[in-house]
N, C-alpha and C positions, 0 to 999 in steps of 0.2 A: 716712501711715506713713513713718517715717524710720529708716533703718538705717545711715547713715554718720554717725559722730559726730566732732565737731571741737573744737578749743580756742578757739572764738570768734575773737579777733583773730589767733590764730596760724594760722587757716585759710589754706591756700596759695592763691594766685591762679591757679587752674588754668584758669579760664574765658577767659583771654586767650590760651590755647593752642588747638591743634586739638581739645582735649577740649571746648571750648565748644559746637561744633556737634553733639557727641555727646549733648547735652541736648535737642536739638530733637525735636519730635514726629515729624518726618519721618525720623528716623534709622533706625528699623527697616527702612524701604524702602531706605535707603542701604546698610545691612548686607546686605540681600537682593541688591542690585545688585552689591556687591563679590563675593558668592558666585557670582553668575551669570558675572561676568567671569572669575573664576578657573577655572570649569568649562566655559567656552565651547568649548574644544577637543573636548568630547564630541560636538559636532554632526557631527564627521567620524569618529566611532568605528564607525558602522555597526551591523549585527546581529552579536552575539557570544554565544557559549556558549548559555545557555538560550533566548535569543531565537530560535534555530533551531527548537527544539521548539514554541514559540509560533507561529511562522510556519507550521509544518506543520499545526497544528490550525486556525488562524484563516484560512488560505488554502484550507482544505478539500481539501488534497492527498490523493488516493486511494491513494497508493503503499503506505502502511503502515497497513492497516486496524486493527491493534491499538492504534494511537495515536489513533484517532478518539474524540472526546468533544465535549461541549457547550462553548461558550465560557466558561460560568460555572465549568466544572471545569478551567480552564486550568492550575491549579497542583495538579491531582490526577490526573496521568497514570498513577501507580502506585497503584492503589486497593486492593490487598490481595486481589484476585481471583486464585486460583491458576491458573485457566485462562488468564486474560489475561496473567499474568506469564510463563507458559510460552510463549505466542505472542510476547511481547516478547523472551524468551530466544532463540527460534527465528530472529528477524530480526536479532539482535545488539544490540538496545537495552539488554538486561540480560545480564549474564554468566551462565554456566552454574551458578555457585555461589550464585545468588540464593536466598534463603529463599522457599519457595513461597508464603507469605502476606505477603510484603513489602508494606508500605504506607508510602508517602511522599506523603500527600494533604493538601493545605492548602486551607482554605475561605477564599477571598479574592475573593468575587464582585464587590465594588466595583472592586478593582484590575483584575480580569479584564475588567470592562466598559470600562475606559479603554483596554485593549489592543484590544478588539473595535472600539471607535470608531476607533482608529488604522487598522485594516485595512478599515474601511468608507470612510474619508475619504482616506487616503493610503497604500495598501498597499505601494507601491514606494518609499517615501521614509523611510528610517531617520532622516534628519536631522530631519524633522518629528516623528517619534516621540520623538526626543531633546529637541526643543523642549518637548513636553508634560512630559517628565521635569523639565526645568529650571524650568518654570512651577510645578510642584508643589514643587520644591525651594525656589524663591523664596517661595512661600506659607508653607512650614514655617519658613523663616528669619525672615520678617516677623512671623509669629505669635509666635515666640519673643521677638523684639525688643519687641513690644507687651506681652507678658506680663512680661518683665523690667522694663519701664518702670512697669507697674502695681504690681509687687511691691516694687521697690527705690525707685521714685520717679523724678521727672524730673531725674535726675542723670547726670553723666558716667559713673558706675559702671554704671548700667543700660545706657548706650550701649556701654561696654566689654564687658559681658556679651554683648550682642547681636553685637558684632563678633567676639568670641572664638568664639561659636557659629557664626557665618557662615563663618569661615575654618578651622574644625576639619577637619583632613584625614581624620578618620574618616568624613566624609560623602561622600568622593570617589566611591567605587564605586557606592553607590545612586544618586547624582545622575547618573552617567555610564553606567549600565548599564540598558537599557530593561527587562529582566526583573525588575530589583530595584526598580521603581517603587513596589511595595507599601509599602516602608519609608518613602518620602517621603509617600505619601498617609496612611498610619497616623500619621506624625508630625504632619502638618498638622491632621488632625481631632482627634488626641489633645491637642495644645496648645490647639486651639480649645475643647475640653471644659474644660480647666483655666482658660482665660480667662473663659469663661461662668460657671464655678463661682465664681471669685473675684469677679466683678461681682455675682453673686447674694448671696454671703455677706457681702461687706464694703460693697457699695454698695446693697444691697436691690433690685437689678435683677431683677424676677420672671421675665422671659423666660429668664433664665439657668438657672432650675430645670428648664426643659424642654430648652433648647438644650444644656446640659451633657451629660445622659444621651444625648440624640440624637447628639451629636457623638462620644461614646465608642462608641456602637453603630456608627456609620459607620467609625470608626477600626478597630474589631475586625473589621468586614467587609472591611477593606482589608488587614490583616495582623496576625499574632499578636503582633508587636512592640508593638502598641497596649496590651498589658497593662502596659507601663511607665507609661502615663497613670494607671492605677489606683494605682500606687505613689505618685505625687505627690498624688493625691486623698486618700489615707490620710495622707500626711505633712502635707498642708494641714490636715486635721482635727486632727492632733496639735499643730501649732505656730502656725498662722495664723488659723484660724477664730475670730472674736471672740465667738462665742456660747457658752453653757454646754455642758458635755460631752454631755449628753443630746441637745441640739439638733444638735450636730456629727454625732453618730452617725446621727440621723434624716436629716440631709442627705445622708448617703452611701447610704441605702437604695435610691434609684432607680438609682444606679450599680451597686450590688451586684446588683439585679434584672437589669439589662442584662448584666453580666458573667456571672452564673450562667446566665441564659437562653442567652446565646451559647455558653457552655461545654457545656451539656447538648445543645443543638442540634448543635453542632460534632461531638460524638461520636456522637449518635444518627444523624446522616447518614453516619457511617462515615469521617470525616476523622481525621487524626492520623498518627503515625509508629509503625510496628511492625516489628521485626526488623532495623533498621538499626544499624550500629555507632556512628556519630557522633551519632545522634539518640536522645534518651531522652524518653519521655512520663512526666511526673511522676505522672500518675494511675495508670499501670500499675506503676511501680516507684519508690515514693517514697524508699525507702532508698538505692537507687542514685542517684537524683537528688540527695539530700542530700550524698552523697559527691562528686558532680560539682560541686555548688556550692562545696564546700571546694577543689576542684581548679581550677575555672575562674574563679570570681568574682575572686580576687586578680589573675589575669592580665588579665582584662577591665578592671578598675579601673586597673591599671598602664598598659594601653594607652590609656585615656582621659585619665588625669591626667599620666602621665610618659612614660617611654621604656624599652624599645622598644614598638612597636605590638603589639596582641594577636595579629594575624595571623601573627607570626613563630613562634608556637607550632607551626604546621603543618609547619615545615621544620626543627625541632629534634629531635635524638636524645632518647631517654628520659632520659638523664643531663642533657643541656642543658635539657630542659623542667623537670626538677626544680630546676636552678639558677635558671631564670627564675622559678619559683614562689617560691623562697626570696627572690630579689631583690624580687619584688612585695611580699612580706610586709614586708621591711625598708623599702622605699620608703614603703609605706602607713603603717607605724608611725611613721616619721620625719615624714611629712606630717601625721599625726594629732596628734602632739605639737606641731608648729608651729601647727596650726589650733585647738588646744584652747582657747586664750583667746578666740578669735573665737566658737567654738561655744558656750562657756559664756555669753557675753554677748549673743549675737545670735540671736534666734529664727528669722529668715529664713535665716541660715546653717545652722541645724539643719534647717530645711525642705529646703533644697537638698541637704544631705548625706544626710538620710534618704531623700528621693526617689531620689537617685542610687544608693544602696546597695540599696534595695528593687527598683528597676527593673532591676538587674543579675540578679536571681534567675531570671526566666523565660528569660533568654538562656543560662543554663547548661545548657539542654536540648540544645544543639548546640555543636560545637567553637568555641573563641574566634575571633572575627574582628571587625575594627574596623567593618565595615559594619552591625553590629548595634547600634551605640551611640548612636543618635539621642536616645533618652530619657535614657540615662545622661549624655550630654553636656550636656543642658539643666541638670541639677543641678550638674554639674562646673564648667561655665563660670560659672554664677551664683555658686557658692562661690568660685571663683578670683577673680572680679571683686570680690566683697566683701572678700576678703583683701587684694588689691592696693590697693583703694580705701582701706580703713582704714589700711593701712600708709603709703600715700602722704599721707593727710591727718592722720597722727599722732593717731589717735583716743585719747581720754584713758584708755581702759581697757587700752591696750597695755602689756604688762609692761615694767617699767623695767630689768630685768636685762640687762646687756650681752650675756650669753651667748645669751639668747633673741633679742635684737635682731639679733645677728650671724647666728644660724641662720635667722631669718625673712627677713632681707634676702638671704641667700645663696639660700634657697628661692625668693624672689621673682624673682631674676635667672634662675635655672634655668627656672622656669615661664614667664617671659616669653620666653626663648629658644625653648623648645619650642612654646609656643602662639601667640606673636606673630611670631617670626622664621621658624621652620621650618614651622609648620603651613600657611600659605598656599602655600609652595613645594611641599609634598607634596600639598596639595589639587589644585593645578594638574597635578602629575605623575600623580596618581591618575586624572585624567580620561582618561588613555590606557591605564590598566591592563587593561580588557577586551580591548584589541587585542593585548596581549602574550600573553594566554592563548589568545585566539581564533585568532591566527596559527598557532600550533602545530597546532590542530585542522584548520584549512584545509589546512595543508601535508601532514598525514597523509592527509586525504581525497583531495587532488589526486594523491597518489602511487599510488592504486589505478588499475589499467588501465581504460580506458573502452571496450574492444572489445566488440562485440555478444555474443560468446560468454558473457560474464559473466552475462547475463540467464538462462542455462540452467545455471549452475554454482553449487555451494556455495562460498562464499569462506571459506577456512580461514586465519586469521591466527594464527600460532603464538604471538606475543608482542606485546603492545600496552602503552603506558606505564601505563595503568590502565583499568579497565572503564568508568569515566565518560567518559574520552577516547574510547574505542572506540565508545561508544553514539552518538556524533555522526556516525559514518561513514554509516550508512544514511539518517539524516535529511538530511544535506547532499547526498547523491547524489539522494535523492528530490526535494529542492527545486530542484536543478540539472538535473532531467530526464535524469540519467545512468543507464545500465543498472544495475539493481538485481539482485544475485545472488538465487537462490531462497532461500538461507539464509546467514547470516553467523555464523561461530564465532570467538570470541577464546579461545584455549586457556589462556594463562598470562600472568603479568605480565612486562613487559620491564624492570622496575625491579630485577631481580636475575638472577644467572646461572641458566641452566636446563640440565638434563640430559635429553635425549630419547633414548629407547630404542625401537627397532622390535621388537615382540614377535612379530608375524606379518604377513601381507600386509595385514591390515585394522586392526591395532591399534598404537597409539603410546602409550607411557608417558612422562609428563613429571614431573620432580621438580625444583621450584625450590629454590635454595640455602637459603632460609629457610622453605620450605613456602608453601602458599597462605594468604592472609589474615593476614600477619604484623601484629602490633600496631604502630601508628604509632610511628616512632622506633627501630624495631628495626634495628640495623646488620648488615651482612653479616659473618658470623663469619670468613670467609676474606679479608677486606679490612680496611684501617684503619677505625677507628670515627669517622666524621666528626661534628662537632658540628652542622653545618648542611648539609643535603642535601635537594634537591627530591625525592629518592626517597621521603622520608617523606610528602610530599604524596600521591604515588601510592599509598602503602600505606593512607593514610586513605581515599582515594577508592575503592579496591577494597573497603573494608569498608562502603561505603554500602548495599550490597545484602545484607549478612549480618553480624550482630553476634555476640558471645560467648554471648548468651542462647539462640541457636538453632544449636548446633554441628552440623557434619556428622559422620556416623558411619562407622566402618570397614565397607566393603562397600556403602555407600549408592550407589544408582544413579540417574542422572538421564537420562531418556529424552527425546531431542529428535529431530527429523526427520533420519533418516539417520545418527545416531550415538548410542551409549550410553556415558555417562561413569560410571566407577566409582571410588570412593575406595579405594585399595589400600594406603595406609599413612597413619599419623597421626604428628604431631610429639609431643614430650613434653607439650605443653600442650593437646593434643587437636584441633589443626587438621589439615587435610589436608596430608600431606607429599608424597603422590604421587597422581596420577590417571591412569587409563588411558582412552583414547578409541578405542572400537571402531566403525569406520565400516561402513556397509552395503555398501560397495564397496572394492576395493583402493585403497590410498593414491595409487597412480599413475593411477587412473581419471581420464579427462578431465573428468568431472563435478565434480571437485574442483580448485579454484584455490588454490594455497598461496602465502602471503606471510609475511614476518617483518619486524619493526621493526629499522631500523638507522639511527642518526644522524638521527632525527626523521622518517623516511619509511619506507614499506613497500616492500620489495624481494622479488623472487621467492625461493622456498624449495623445495628438493628434499628430500623425506623420506628418511631414511637407509634403507639396505637392511635386509632382515630380519636380525635379530641384531646389527646395528650400533648404536652409541651415538654421538651427537654432542652437543657442548656449545655453547651460545650464551652469549656474554658479556652483561653488563648493558648494555642499549641506551639507558638514560637516566642521565645523570650530571652533577651540578653540586654540588660540595661544598666545605666549608671544614673543615680539620682542627681 
């Protein structure tokens, strides 16, 4: 199969350059080695963020019984059980505003098994756990390189596609974060399914008829992102399968059986997402999901193909996010016009483009982030390599118009800068990203006093950067064998100013400037409206435990051990504007330990006197006007 066209004698002598060794059979392994070198700093990243939850489960720590589960349920700690959710709220793992039936449970038994093996073999060595991550990463990259070579041919263009995929900076966080290993395993098995399918359909390799569906099943049991492999199987049937249409559809039946069986079992076992703001289950609300596709798909495709990365969406104001969406549409439209001649002429280009766009659809069920783009990137880098290859070799079908030629060459330069020059730099930098986030969590946890009295007190933290950040405090203390309070309470977000009023000796009313659970990107009305602000990340994370589909009501009460929380006012859009906290003892009682957030640490806090009101300034701030 030949997808790079040339002018015969006018063909450029590229094989005397470094491109010559990109044609070699061993180059997929070379590409994988390059990816490993760029991500090698991850060996010193240690355990970060969700890794601490996994450690608590797999080490069998007895400190927080509500977190006990089987190793196969490692990604299903919030399973929708109201009683268990209440117990998690009582210890501070979930905030008090959590939807009582919140479910964030993902069925990834194969990925969970790899983590269990880590803790059986080297429980105290995060470096060796990272080694396993990097090995899965190398397998995924090598698999992609072999597949490019089969599809494009033994050409330098196939090698270029493999190299582009290997140095794609979107792969940085999954490769370097132990808890995100599921994305690597799903990619490795998903690409293996495509490889086996191609050998079966074009080379008549009969074992591929069994290996392909089996590999897809293993991919799905590793992570939901493996649905992206199904997108390429469908695109393959449309554009590459050499058999008649009826036989193409018949070849997809085993994969459909696997996918549908997995989907039905997934939900029958109680897995999925319910009640969370950033997550949306397409099966529960297809209309809402369709709207999210329109909102998120362009941003994800922009992050994969152009600039800026998709993850920037999380730190933008609502106005800036709209501007980003418009830029994404403009960029994709211009790129589509540039690639149109290639897409019309080249069926492999259509395969890559269709697989890329179809694989982005399931990713729209959660907020945009580059770490989701393993399967999207496979099509994107294949398409980009074909474009650059045909342009480089002056394929005869290239439009002769000078205007198109100028646009195409400008686009090629921009794409090369983004994906060849900048991508490996950012891939190497991303290998340290988990440390940046994790350092803040550790700093907050370390600022809590360690005296023995805490084991007999309720820990009341007036404000914390966000509920997700706060949830790590009891986990980290349990893992470090530090005194655990009887209960932990996070009352309000630190990402906005607060008004605290003492109503009586046992009751405190808190009114955040924007109310509780503001929509991501909502600026503080009494401050400048920043375009970029990490406050918006905190707003998004606060909504992990409750979305708009399950609003709190005026007068609603939440009963936790030693405190009753009541919603006493609502915002114009129906969110809690004020909440009162009535404790079982006076606020000065020694059984209560009061802290507040200030400059990234927790410091002591004294409740106001009865009838007094105090104001706390926003404790998290990093913004660009």
